[in-house]
C-alpha positions in Angstrom: -1.5 -2.5 10.4 2.8 -0.8 10.3 3.0 3.3 9.7 5.5 3.7 6.9 7.3 6.5 5.3 9.3 4.1 3.1 9.0 4.1 -0.6 9.5 0.7 -1.2 7.1 -2.3 0.1 9.1 -3.7 3.3 7.6 -7.5 2.4 8.6 -7.3 -1.3 10.8 -4.7 -2.1 8.4 -2.9 -4.9 8.4 0.6 -5.2 5.3 2.0 -3.5 4.8 3.9 -6.7 4.7 1.5 -9.2 2.5 -1.0 -10.8 1.0 -4.0 -9.9 -1.5 -2.8 -7.2 -4.7 -3.3 -7.0 -7.5 -0.4 -5.8 -9.9 -1.3 -3.8 -11.8 1.6 -2.8 -11.0 5.9 -3.3 -12.5 8.0 -1.0 -12.5 11.9 -1.6 -10.7 14.3 0.9 -11.2 18.0 1.9 -7.4 17.9 0.5 -7.3 15.2 -2.1 -8.3 11.6 -1.4 -8.0 8.3 0.7 -6.8 4.6 -1.4 -6.9 1.0 0.2 -4.8 -0.5 -2.4 -3.1 -4.2 -2.2 0.4 -4.1 -2.8 1.6 -7.1 -5.7 2.5 -8.9 -2.9 -1.0 -8.7 -0.8 0.1 -6.3 1.8 -2.9 -4.1 2.3 -2.1 -0.2 1.9 -3.7 2.6 2.6 -2.5 5.4 0.7 -2.9 9.6 0.5 -3.2 11.4 -2.6 -3.3 15.0 -2.1 -0.9 18.0 -3.8 2.3 16.7 -2.3 1.6 13.4 -4.4 1.1 9.8 -3.2 2.6 8.4 0.4 1.6 5.0 2.0 1.0 5.9 5.6 0.0 2.8 7.0 0.1 -0.9 5.5 -0.3 -5.0 6.5 1.6 -7.6 6.0 0.7 -10.0 3.3 -1.7 -13.1 4.1 -0.1 -16.3 4.9 0.2 -18.5 1.9 -0.2 -22.3 2.9 2.9 -24.2 1.9 5.1 -20.8 1.2 6.7 -17.9 3.7 5.8 -14.8 3.3 9.3 -12.8 2.4 
């Protein structure tokens, strides 16, 4: 997984705060919550949501699709 501080997905260019993304799980923390999400391109992401807002702290690459190249 890649640590990131950017505001867009490096794989598809979609804004981190934009839809579509699929929430896979949410977990409460002392300061907010941690969310595991999947970007529209398929990239798995770990998001921290707290008083400072939302940020993606780690992400993986989209799964390789048969017959199609990843962006």
